[in-house]
N, C-alpha and C positions, 0 to 999 in steps of 0.2 A: 584298320578295322578288318577283321577276317570276314569272308563271305559266309553265307549260310552253311550249316554243317548237317551231317547225318547224325541222328541220335540213336544209339544202340543201348538197349536196356536189358539187364539181367535181373530177374526177380523170381524168387522161389524155385530156383533150378531151371527156369525157362528163360529164353532169350529171344529178342525180336527188335526190329528196327521201327522206330516211330515213322509213320508214312510221310510226314510233311517235313520240309526243311526247318531247321531251328537256327537262330542266330548263334554263331560261335561265341560271341561276346556276352551272351545271356549269363546272368549270375547263376551260381549253383542252386540257389533257392528257386529261381525261375525254372531251371531245368527240372528240378524235383517236382515242382507244381505241375508243369506240363505233363510229366510222366505219371504223376499221381492221378490226374484226371483221365489220362489215356488208359491206365490200368483199370481204374474204376469202371470204365465203360467198355472195356475189351477192345479198344481201338488199335492196340499194337498186335499185329499178326505174330502168332507164336507164344503169346502170353495170355493165359486165361484171365478173364475179368475177375477182379477182387474188390468188392465194395469197401473192404476194410484195410486197403493198402496203406502202409506207413513207410515212407522213404526217408524219414528224418536222419537216420544213421547211415545213409548211402553216400557214396563218394562219386564225384564227377571227374573223370579223366579226360584231358583235352589233347587232341592230336591235330596240329595244324595241317593245312593242305600241303601236298607235295606235288611234283610234276605228275606222279602216277595216281595219287589218291586225293579225293576231296577232304576238306576238314571233317574231323569226326569227334563226336562227344560220346563217352561211354559212361553210363550210370550203372553202378554196381554196388552190391553190399560190401561192407568192410571185410566180411568173412569170405573165404574162397568158395568157388563153385556156386555162388548165388543162393546159398541157403544158410539158415541158422541151424546148426547141427542139433542143438538142444531142443529147439522147437520142432524140428522134423522128427526126431526120435520120440519126443513126447506125444506128438500127433499120431504117429504110427502106433504106439502102445495104446493110446486111447481108442483108436479105430479098431484095435484088436479086442476091445472090451476091458482093458486093464484100468484100475484105479491107481493114481499116482499121488504120493505125498512127498514133500522134500523137506529135509532138515540138514543143516550144516554140510551142504554139498553132496548129500546122499539121497537118492530116490528110494522110497519103499514102494514096491509095485505089487499090487494084489491082482492076480490073474483071475479070469472068469471061472476057472475050475477050482478056485480056492487056494491056489499056490501063493506063496509070498516070497518075493525076491528083494534083494537090495543091490544097488549098483551106484557107483560114482556117477554124478551128473555128467553127461557127455559134453566134451568140448574139444576144439581143435587146438593142438599145441604146436608152436613153432611158427 
């Protein structure tokens, strides 16, 4: 049985360490639940509180203790950089006042000044 571990969380492009030790042997579901409650309440320094947090598709990486480092758990999204590219671009455009509709992998974007754009839905390849 491994000792307690440090839990590091990457969420929405933010990163922070859960302040309390967590059992290295906790299940992935337990780790996700601990992090979900911590993010909802803003308990993890460096991560802004989000009452609508959903970590269902996140991954837990486990690194056992070494002579130099304690055991570590890292909870991260499946996508790189801790963000969902499609959601981030969609949110950015909405915050700019754009209206977005999607059909067959193409976004139609109506700008606040009456312009109309179309673009392939953003995604990370590779």
